[in-house]
PyMOL Python script that loads the backbone (N, CA, C, O; Angstrom):
from pymol import cmd

cmd.read_pdbstr("""\
ATOM      1  N   MET A   1     100.185  21.051  10.280  1.00  0.00           N
ATOM      2  CA  MET A   1     101.224  21.997  10.520  1.00  0.00           C
ATOM      3  C   MET A   1     100.648  23.413  10.675  1.00  0.00           C
ATOM      4  O   MET A   1     101.066  24.174  11.547  1.00  0.00           O
ATOM      5  N   GLN A   2      99.695  23.741   9.825  1.00  0.00           N
ATOM      6  CA  GLN A   2      99.116  25.083   9.899  1.00  0.00           C
ATOM      7  C   GLN A   2      98.360  25.285  11.208  1.00  0.00           C
ATOM      8  O   GLN A   2      98.413  26.365  11.796  1.00  0.00           O
ATOM      9  N   LEU A   3      97.654  24.247  11.667  1.00  0.00           N
ATOM     10  CA  LEU A   3      96.923  24.361  12.927  1.00  0.00           C
ATOM     11  C   LEU A   3      97.876  24.564  14.097  1.00  0.00           C
ATOM     12  O   LEU A   3      97.593  25.339  15.011  1.00  0.00           O
ATOM     13  N   LYS A   4      98.998  23.869  14.062  1.00  0.00           N
ATOM     14  CA  LYS A   4      99.983  24.034  15.124  1.00  0.00           C
ATOM     15  C   LYS A   4     100.604  25.419  15.093  1.00  0.00           C
ATOM     16  O   LYS A   4     101.053  25.932  16.118  1.00  0.00           O
ATOM     17  N   ALA A   5     100.628  26.028  13.892  1.00  0.00           N
ATOM     18  CA  ALA A   5     101.188  27.367  13.771  1.00  0.00           C
ATOM     19  C   ALA A   5     100.187  28.440  14.206  1.00  0.00           C
ATOM     20  O   ALA A   5     100.541  29.616  14.292  1.00  0.00           O
ATOM     21  N   GLY A   6      98.928  28.039  14.485  1.00  0.00           N
ATOM     22  CA  GLY A   6      97.953  29.011  14.964  1.00  0.00           C
ATOM     23  C   GLY A   6      96.846  29.338  13.981  1.00  0.00           C
ATOM     24  O   GLY A   6      95.995  30.175  14.284  1.00  0.00           O
ATOM     25  N   ALA A   7      96.824  28.705  12.809  1.00  0.00           N
ATOM     26  CA  ALA A   7      95.758  28.958  11.830  1.00  0.00           C
ATOM     27  C   ALA A   7      94.442  28.387  12.360  1.00  0.00           C
ATOM     28  O   ALA A   7      94.433  27.428  13.132  1.00  0.00           O
ATOM     29  N   GLU A   8      93.324  28.997  11.928  1.00  0.00           N
ATOM     30  CA  GLU A   8      92.011  28.528  12.369  1.00  0.00           C
ATOM     31  C   GLU A   8      91.619  27.269  11.606  1.00  0.00           C
ATOM     32  O   GLU A   8      92.005  27.071  10.454  1.00  0.00           O
ATOM     33  N   SER A   9      90.856  26.441  12.266  1.00  0.00           N
ATOM     34  CA  SER A   9      90.341  25.228  11.641  1.00  0.00           C
ATOM     35  C   SER A   9      89.288  25.594  10.602  1.00  0.00           C
ATOM     36  O   SER A   9      88.541  26.555  10.786  1.00  0.00           O
ATOM     37  N   ARG A  10      89.226  24.835   9.519  1.00  0.00           N
ATOM     38  CA  ARG A  10      88.238  25.096   8.472  1.00  0.00           C
ATOM     39  C   ARG A  10      87.035  24.162   8.597  1.00  0.00           C
ATOM     40  O   ARG A  10      86.277  24.008   7.639  1.00  0.00           O
ATOM     41  N   ARG A  11      86.848  23.543   9.751  1.00  0.00           N
ATOM     42  CA  ARG A  11      85.782  22.567   9.915  1.00  0.00           C
ATOM     43  C   ARG A  11      84.444  23.180  10.306  1.00  0.00           C
ATOM     44  O   ARG A  11      83.555  22.429  10.708  1.00  0.00           O
ATOM     45  N   GLY A  12      84.250  24.421  10.221  1.00  0.00           N
ATOM     46  CA  GLY A  12      82.950  25.014  10.509  1.00  0.00           C
ATOM     47  C   GLY A  12      82.813  25.588  11.897  1.00  0.00           C
ATOM     48  O   GLY A  12      82.278  26.686  12.046  1.00  0.00           O
ATOM     49  N   GLY A  13      83.258  24.914  12.887  1.00  0.00           N
ATOM     50  CA  GLY A  13      83.178  25.434  14.253  1.00  0.00           C
ATOM     51  C   GLY A  13      81.753  25.620  14.717  1.00  0.00           C
ATOM     52  O   GLY A  13      80.944  24.697  14.623  1.00  0.00           O
ATOM     53  N   ASN A  14      81.434  26.804  15.219  1.00  0.00           N
ATOM     54  CA  ASN A  14      80.108  27.089  15.760  1.00  0.00           C
ATOM     55  C   ASN A  14      79.155  27.713  14.762  1.00  0.00           C
ATOM     56  O   ASN A  14      78.038  28.073  15.135  1.00  0.00           O
ATOM     57  N   THR A  15      79.548  27.855  13.520  1.00  0.00           N
ATOM     58  CA  THR A  15      78.645  28.468  12.537  1.00  0.00           C
ATOM     59  C   THR A  15      77.578  27.454  12.130  1.00  0.00           C
ATOM     60  O   THR A  15      77.889  26.289  11.884  1.00  0.00           O
ATOM     61  N   PRO A  16      76.321  27.894  12.060  1.00  0.00           N
ATOM     62  CA  PRO A  16      75.244  26.964  11.713  1.00  0.00           C
ATOM     63  C   PRO A  16      75.343  26.539  10.248  1.00  0.00           C
ATOM     64  O   PRO A  16      75.748  27.317   9.384  1.00  0.00           O
ATOM     65  N   GLY A  17      74.967  25.302   9.996  1.00  0.00           N
ATOM     66  CA  GLY A  17      75.026  24.763   8.646  1.00  0.00           C
ATOM     67  C   GLY A  17      73.750  25.047   7.864  1.00  0.00           C
ATOM     68  O   GLY A  17      72.835  25.712   8.351  1.00  0.00           O
ATOM     69  N   ALA A  18      73.713  24.528   6.641  1.00  0.00           N
ATOM     70  CA  ALA A  18      72.576  24.774   5.745  1.00  0.00           C
ATOM     71  C   ALA A  18      71.303  24.085   6.230  1.00  0.00           C
ATOM     72  O   ALA A  18      70.205  24.533   5.899  1.00  0.00           O
ATOM     73  N   ALA A  19      71.421  23.011   7.002  1.00  0.00           N
ATOM     74  CA  ALA A  19      70.248  22.248   7.433  1.00  0.00           C
ATOM     75  C   ALA A  19      69.668  22.751   8.747  1.00  0.00           C
ATOM     76  O   ALA A  19      68.746  22.131   9.278  1.00  0.00           O
ATOM     77  N   ARG A  20      70.166  23.832   9.277  1.00  0.00           N
ATOM     78  CA  ARG A  20      69.687  24.274  10.591  1.00  0.00           C
ATOM     79  C   ARG A  20      68.225  24.691  10.568  1.00  0.00           C
ATOM     80  O   ARG A  20      67.532  24.553  11.576  1.00  0.00           O
ATOM     81  N   ASP A  21      67.735  25.206   9.423  1.00  0.00           N
ATOM     82  CA  ASP A  21      66.349  25.660   9.348  1.00  0.00           C
ATOM     83  C   ASP A  21      65.364  24.506   9.456  1.00  0.00           C
ATOM     84  O   ASP A  21      64.207  24.711   9.825  1.00  0.00           O
ATOM     85  N   TYR A  22      65.807  23.302   9.140  1.00  0.00           N
ATOM     86  CA  TYR A  22      64.907  22.164   9.199  1.00  0.00           C
ATOM     87  C   TYR A  22      64.456  21.873  10.624  1.00  0.00           C
ATOM     88  O   TYR A  22      63.367  21.336  10.829  1.00  0.00           O
ATOM     89  N   SER A  23      65.258  22.210  11.589  1.00  0.00           N
ATOM     90  CA  SER A  23      64.897  21.927  12.975  1.00  0.00           C
ATOM     91  C   SER A  23      63.956  22.971  13.558  1.00  0.00           C
ATOM     92  O   SER A  23      63.481  22.804  14.681  1.00  0.00           O
ATOM     93  N   ILE A  24      63.677  24.037  12.829  1.00  0.00           N
ATOM     94  CA  ILE A  24      62.764  25.080  13.306  1.00  0.00           C
ATOM     95  C   ILE A  24      61.380  24.795  12.712  1.00  0.00           C
ATOM     96  O   ILE A  24      61.170  24.940  11.507  1.00  0.00           O
ATOM     97  N   LYS A  25      60.448  24.391  13.568  1.00  0.00           N
ATOM     98  CA  LYS A  25      59.132  23.934  13.119  1.00  0.00           C
ATOM     99  C   LYS A  25      58.385  25.015  12.340  1.00  0.00           C
ATOM    100  O   LYS A  25      57.732  24.705  11.344  1.00  0.00           O
ATOM    101  N   GLU A  26      58.466  26.258  12.763  1.00  0.00           N
ATOM    102  CA  GLU A  26      57.759  27.350  12.098  1.00  0.00           C
ATOM    103  C   GLU A  26      58.247  27.507  10.647  1.00  0.00           C
ATOM    104  O   GLU A  26      57.442  27.707   9.737  1.00  0.00           O
ATOM    105  N   LEU A  27      59.550  27.418  10.440  1.00  0.00           N
ATOM    106  CA  LEU A  27      60.090  27.541   9.087  1.00  0.00           C
ATOM    107  C   LEU A  27      59.694  26.347   8.222  1.00  0.00           C
ATOM    108  O   LEU A  27      59.416  26.508   7.034  1.00  0.00           O
ATOM    109  N   ARG A  28      59.666  25.160   8.807  1.00  0.00           N
ATOM    110  CA  ARG A  28      59.224  23.968   8.060  1.00  0.00           C
ATOM    111  C   ARG A  28      57.785  24.113   7.611  1.00  0.00           C
ATOM    112  O   ARG A  28      57.449  23.767   6.478  1.00  0.00           O
ATOM    113  N   GLU A  29      56.923  24.626   8.496  1.00  0.00           N
ATOM    114  CA  GLU A  29      55.509  24.795   8.154  1.00  0.00           C
ATOM    115  C   GLU A  29      55.331  25.847   7.069  1.00  0.00           C
ATOM    116  O   GLU A  29      54.496  25.677   6.181  1.00  0.00           O
ATOM    117  N   LYS A  30      56.104  26.939   7.124  1.00  0.00           N
ATOM    118  CA  LYS A  30      56.024  27.965   6.079  1.00  0.00           C
ATOM    119  C   LYS A  30      56.462  27.401   4.727  1.00  0.00           C
ATOM    120  O   LYS A  30      55.839  27.670   3.699  1.00  0.00           O
ATOM    121  N   GLU A  31      57.528  26.626   4.743  1.00  0.00           N
ATOM    122  CA  GLU A  31      58.014  26.033   3.496  1.00  0.00           C
ATOM    123  C   GLU A  31      57.004  25.023   2.955  1.00  0.00           C
ATOM    124  O   GLU A  31      56.783  24.958   1.746  1.00  0.00           O
ATOM    125  N   ARG A  32      56.397  24.246   3.828  1.00  0.00           N
ATOM    126  CA  ARG A  32      55.392  23.270   3.397  1.00  0.00           C
ATOM    127  C   ARG A  32      54.199  23.981   2.769  1.00  0.00           C
ATOM    128  O   ARG A  32      53.673  23.521   1.756  1.00  0.00           O
ATOM    129  N   ALA A  33      53.762  25.104   3.359  1.00  0.00           N
ATOM    130  CA  ALA A  33      52.647  25.872   2.799  1.00  0.00           C
ATOM    131  C   ALA A  33      53.019  26.446   1.431  1.00  0.00           C
ATOM    132  O   ALA A  33      52.193  26.462   0.518  1.00  0.00           O
ATOM    133  N   LEU A  34      54.248  26.911   1.292  1.00  0.00           N
ATOM    134  CA  LEU A  34      54.700  27.457   0.017  1.00  0.00           C
ATOM    135  C   LEU A  34      54.723  26.374  -1.066  1.00  0.00           C
ATOM    136  O   LEU A  34      54.317  26.612  -2.203  1.00  0.00           O
ATOM    137  N   VAL A  35      55.197  25.204  -0.703  1.00  0.00           N
ATOM    138  CA  VAL A  35      55.245  24.090  -1.653  1.00  0.00           C
ATOM    139  C   VAL A  35      53.835  23.672  -2.048  1.00  0.00           C
ATOM    140  O   VAL A  35      53.580  23.374  -3.215  1.00  0.00           O
ATOM    141  N   GLU A  36      52.927  23.648  -1.092  1.00  0.00           N
ATOM    142  CA  GLU A  36      51.541  23.279  -1.385  1.00  0.00           C
ATOM    143  C   GLU A  36      50.900  24.293  -2.330  1.00  0.00           C
ATOM    144  O   GLU A  36      50.168  23.912  -3.245  1.00  0.00           O
ATOM    145  N   GLN A  37      51.169  25.573  -2.115  1.00  0.00           N
ATOM    146  CA  GLN A  37      50.639  26.625  -2.984  1.00  0.00           C
ATOM    147  C   GLN A  37      51.195  26.477  -4.400  1.00  0.00           C
ATOM    148  O   GLN A  37      50.461  26.630  -5.376  1.00  0.00           O
ATOM    149  N   ALA A  38      52.479  26.181  -4.511  1.00  0.00           N
ATOM    150  CA  ALA A  38      53.094  26.001  -5.827  1.00  0.00           C
ATOM    151  C   ALA A  38      52.505  24.781  -6.532  1.00  0.00           C
ATOM    152  O   ALA A  38      52.283  24.810  -7.742  1.00  0.00           O
ATOM    153  N   GLU A  39      52.254  23.720  -5.785  1.00  0.00           N
ATOM    154  CA  GLU A  39      51.668  22.516  -6.379  1.00  0.00           C
ATOM    155  C   GLU A  39      50.254  22.789  -6.890  1.00  0.00           C
ATOM    156  O   GLU A  39      49.878  22.304  -7.957  1.00  0.00           O
ATOM    157  N   GLN A  40      49.476  23.553  -6.144  1.00  0.00           N
ATOM    158  CA  GLN A  40      48.123  23.898  -6.586  1.00  0.00           C
ATOM    159  C   GLN A  40      48.165  24.765  -7.844  1.00  0.00           C
ATOM    160  O   GLN A  40      47.363  24.569  -8.757  1.00  0.00           O
ATOM    161  N   ALA A  41      49.085  25.712  -7.895  1.00  0.00           N
ATOM    162  CA  ALA A  41      49.222  26.554  -9.085  1.00  0.00           C
ATOM    163  C   ALA A  41      49.622  25.721 -10.298  1.00  0.00           C
ATOM    164  O   ALA A  41      49.125  25.946 -11.402  1.00  0.00           O
ATOM    165  N   TYR A  42      50.515  24.765 -10.093  1.00  0.00           N
ATOM    166  CA  TYR A  42      50.937  23.892 -11.189  1.00  0.00           C
ATOM    167  C   TYR A  42      49.765  23.029 -11.669  1.00  0.00           C
ATOM    168  O   TYR A  42      49.587  22.832 -12.871  1.00  0.00           O
ATOM    169  N   THR A  43      48.975  22.523 -10.735  1.00  0.00           N
ATOM    170  CA  THR A  43      47.815  21.712 -11.099  1.00  0.00           C
ATOM    171  C   THR A  43      46.827  22.528 -11.922  1.00  0.00           C
ATOM    172  O   THR A  43      46.297  22.031 -12.917  1.00  0.00           O
ATOM    173  N   ARG A  44      46.570  23.777 -11.522  1.00  0.00           N
ATOM    174  CA  ARG A  44      45.678  24.655 -12.298  1.00  0.00           C
ATOM    175  C   ARG A  44      46.255  24.917 -13.685  1.00  0.00           C
ATOM    176  O   ARG A  44      45.525  24.906 -14.676  1.00  0.00           O
ATOM    177  N   PHE A  45      47.551  25.150 -13.756  1.00  0.00           N
ATOM    178  CA  PHE A  45      48.210  25.417 -15.029  1.00  0.00           C
ATOM    179  C   PHE A  45      48.076  24.224 -15.968  1.00  0.00           C
ATOM    180  O   PHE A  45      47.738  24.393 -17.140  1.00  0.00           O
ATOM    181  N   VAL A  46      48.335  23.034 -15.469  1.00  0.00           N
ATOM    182  CA  VAL A  46      48.279  21.839 -16.310  1.00  0.00           C
ATOM    183  C   VAL A  46      46.854  21.550 -16.745  1.00  0.00           C
ATOM    184  O   VAL A  46      46.636  21.135 -17.883  1.00  0.00           O
ATOM    185  N   SER A  47      45.876  21.759 -15.871  1.00  0.00           N
ATOM    186  CA  SER A  47      44.491  21.470 -16.231  1.00  0.00           C
ATOM    187  C   SER A  47      43.978  22.450 -17.292  1.00  0.00           C
ATOM    188  O   SER A  47      43.093  22.092 -18.070  1.00  0.00           O
ATOM    189  N   ALA A  48      44.506  23.667 -17.343  1.00  0.00           N
ATOM    190  CA  ALA A  48      44.065  24.652 -18.326  1.00  0.00           C
ATOM    191  C   ALA A  48      44.855  24.579 -19.626  1.00  0.00           C
ATOM    192  O   ALA A  48      44.500  25.233 -20.607  1.00  0.00           O
ATOM    193  N   TRP A  49      45.915  23.794 -19.639  1.00  0.00           N
ATOM    194  CA  TRP A  49      46.793  23.725 -20.808  1.00  0.00           C
ATOM    195  C   TRP A  49      46.170  22.854 -21.877  1.00  0.00           C
ATOM    196  O   TRP A  49      45.594  21.807 -21.579  1.00  0.00           O
ATOM    197  N   SER A  50      46.285  23.290 -23.139  1.00  0.00           N
ATOM    198  CA  SER A  50      45.824  22.458 -24.249  1.00  0.00           C
ATOM    199  C   SER A  50      46.796  22.633 -25.409  1.00  0.00           C
ATOM    200  O   SER A  50      47.380  23.701 -25.593  1.00  0.00           O
ATOM    201  N   GLU A  51      46.958  21.569 -26.183  1.00  0.00           N
ATOM    202  CA  GLU A  51      47.884  21.618 -27.309  1.00  0.00           C
ATOM    203  C   GLU A  51      47.299  22.449 -28.427  1.00  0.00           C
ATOM    204  O   GLU A  51      46.105  22.369 -28.716  1.00  0.00           O
ATOM    205  N   LYS A  52      48.140  23.247 -29.054  1.00  0.00           N
ATOM    206  CA  LYS A  52      47.736  24.010 -30.222  1.00  0.00           C
ATOM    207  C   LYS A  52      48.277  23.275 -31.446  1.00  0.00           C
ATOM    208  O   LYS A  52      49.382  22.734 -31.404  1.00  0.00           O
ATOM    209  N   PRO A  53      47.513  23.250 -32.526  1.00  0.00           N
ATOM    210  CA  PRO A  53      48.034  22.597 -33.725  1.00  0.00           C
ATOM    211  C   PRO A  53      49.260  23.339 -34.246  1.00  0.00           C
ATOM    212  O   PRO A  53      49.345  24.564 -34.152  1.00  0.00           O
ATOM    213  N   THR A  54      50.199  22.590 -34.790  1.00  0.00           N
ATOM    214  CA  THR A  54      51.411  23.225 -35.305  1.00  0.00           C
ATOM    215  C   THR A  54      51.108  23.940 -36.611  1.00  0.00           C
ATOM    216  O   THR A  54      50.322  23.453 -37.423  1.00  0.00           O
ATOM    217  N   ALA A  55      51.715  25.065 -36.809  1.00  0.00           N
ATOM    218  CA  ALA A  55      51.494  25.872 -38.019  1.00  0.00           C
ATOM    219  C   ALA A  55      52.063  25.140 -39.229  1.00  0.00           C
ATOM    220  O   ALA A  55      53.085  24.461 -39.139  1.00  0.00           O
ATOM    221  N   GLY A  56      51.389  25.290 -40.351  1.00  0.00           N
ATOM    222  CA  GLY A  56      51.882  24.704 -41.585  1.00  0.00           C
ATOM    223  C   GLY A  56      51.420  23.286 -41.817  1.00  0.00           C
ATOM    224  O   GLY A  56      51.747  22.703 -42.850  1.00  0.00           O
ATOM    225  N   ARG A  57      50.698  22.729 -40.926  1.00  0.00           N
ATOM    226  CA  ARG A  57      50.215  21.367 -41.085  1.00  0.00           C
ATOM    227  C   ARG A  57      48.941  21.388 -41.935  1.00  0.00           C
ATOM    228  O   ARG A  57      48.049  22.202 -41.694  1.00  0.00           O
ATOM    229  N   SER A  58      48.855  20.526 -42.897  1.00  0.00           N
ATOM    230  CA  SER A  58      47.726  20.475 -43.805  1.00  0.00           C
ATOM    231  C   SER A  58      46.512  19.860 -43.127  1.00  0.00           C
ATOM    232  O   SER A  58      46.650  18.957 -42.302  1.00  0.00           O
ATOM    233  N   ARG A  59      45.336  20.340 -43.468  1.00  0.00           N
ATOM    234  CA  ARG A  59      44.118  19.728 -42.954  1.00  0.00           C
ATOM    235  C   ARG A  59      43.807  18.448 -43.715  1.00  0.00           C
ATOM    236  O   ARG A  59      43.115  17.566 -43.206  1.00  0.00           O
ATOM    237  N   ASN A  60      44.323  18.351 -44.938  1.00  0.00           N
ATOM    238  CA  ASN A  60      44.083  17.173 -45.757  1.00  0.00           C
ATOM    239  C   ASN A  60      45.094  16.098 -45.377  1.00  0.00           C
ATOM    240  O   ASN A  60      46.291  16.298 -45.587  1.00  0.00           O
ATOM    241  N   PRO A  61      44.660  14.963 -44.826  1.00  0.00           N
ATOM    242  CA  PRO A  61      45.609  13.954 -44.360  1.00  0.00           C
ATOM    243  C   PRO A  61      46.364  13.261 -45.481  1.00  0.00           C
ATOM    244  O   PRO A  61      47.384  12.621 -45.223  1.00  0.00           O
ATOM    245  N   LYS A  62      45.888  13.371 -46.734  1.00  0.00           N
ATOM    246  CA  LYS A  62      46.559  12.699 -47.840  1.00  0.00           C
ATOM    247  C   LYS A  62      47.636  13.561 -48.462  1.00  0.00           C
ATOM    248  O   LYS A  62      48.267  13.134 -49.429  1.00  0.00           O
ATOM    249  N   GLY A  63      47.871  14.745 -47.952  1.00  0.00           N
ATOM    250  CA  GLY A  63      48.953  15.581 -48.436  1.00  0.00           C
ATOM    251  C   GLY A  63      48.580  16.454 -49.622  1.00  0.00           C
ATOM    252  O   GLY A  63      49.472  17.015 -50.259  1.00  0.00           O
ATOM    253  N   GLY A  64      47.321  16.591 -49.940  1.00  0.00           N
ATOM    254  CA  GLY A  64      46.878  17.419 -51.049  1.00  0.00           C
ATOM    255  C   GLY A  64      46.970  18.893 -50.701  1.00  0.00           C
ATOM    256  O   GLY A  64      47.559  19.257 -49.683  1.00  0.00           O
ATOM    257  N   PRO A  65      46.390  19.747 -51.543  1.00  0.00           N
ATOM    258  CA  PRO A  65      46.440  21.189 -51.252  1.00  0.00           C
ATOM    259  C   PRO A  65      45.669  21.507 -49.965  1.00  0.00           C
ATOM    260  O   PRO A  65      44.730  20.806 -49.588  1.00  0.00           O
ATOM    261  N   LYS A  66      46.096  22.577 -49.313  1.00  0.00           N
ATOM    262  CA  LYS A  66      45.467  22.979 -48.074  1.00  0.00           C
ATOM    263  C   LYS A  66      44.076  23.498 -48.352  1.00  0.00           C
ATOM    264  O   LYS A  66      43.819  24.132 -49.376  1.00  0.00           O
ATOM    265  N   MET A  67      43.192  23.218 -47.428  1.00  0.00           N
ATOM    266  CA  MET A  67      41.809  23.699 -47.539  1.00  0.00           C
ATOM    267  C   MET A  67      41.785  25.173 -47.131  1.00  0.00           C
ATOM    268  O   MET A  67      42.505  25.569 -46.214  1.00  0.00           O
ATOM    269  N   PRO A  68      40.969  25.984 -47.798  1.00  0.00           N
ATOM    270  CA  PRO A  68      40.870  27.392 -47.388  1.00  0.00           C
ATOM    271  C   PRO A  68      40.205  27.463 -46.013  1.00  0.00           C
ATOM    272  O   PRO A  68      39.390  26.610 -45.661  1.00  0.00           O
ATOM    273  N   PRO A  69      40.566  28.490 -45.243  1.00  0.00           N
ATOM    274  CA  PRO A  69      39.974  28.623 -43.905  1.00  0.00           C
ATOM    275  C   PRO A  69      38.471  28.798 -43.993  1.00  0.00           C
ATOM    276  O   PRO A  69      37.971  29.473 -44.892  1.00  0.00           O
ATOM    277  N   ALA A  70      37.760  28.198 -43.073  1.00  0.00           N
ATOM    278  CA  ALA A  70      36.298  28.260 -43.079  1.00  0.00           C
ATOM    279  C   ALA A  70      35.800  29.527 -42.453  1.00  0.00           C
ATOM    280  O   ALA A  70      34.591  29.743 -42.375  1.00  0.00           O
TER     281      ALA A  70
END
""", "prot")
cmd.dss("prot")
cmd.show_as("cartoon", "prot")
cmd.util.cbc("prot")
cmd.orient("prot")
């Protein structure tokens, strides 16, 4: 009824959608390079990461008094 009364269609028309950038090869290559750079940074981050002992944990496994720092 609204369309017959002259209202505009809400189906998008000629406006480009969210996936339009995928068809542009230059933009795809830039995004691929960005993703590759992020993956390399993540790999470096994970390789340099090491667990730190939790504070308050006793060095004595039997639960006795804590050993003084060496």
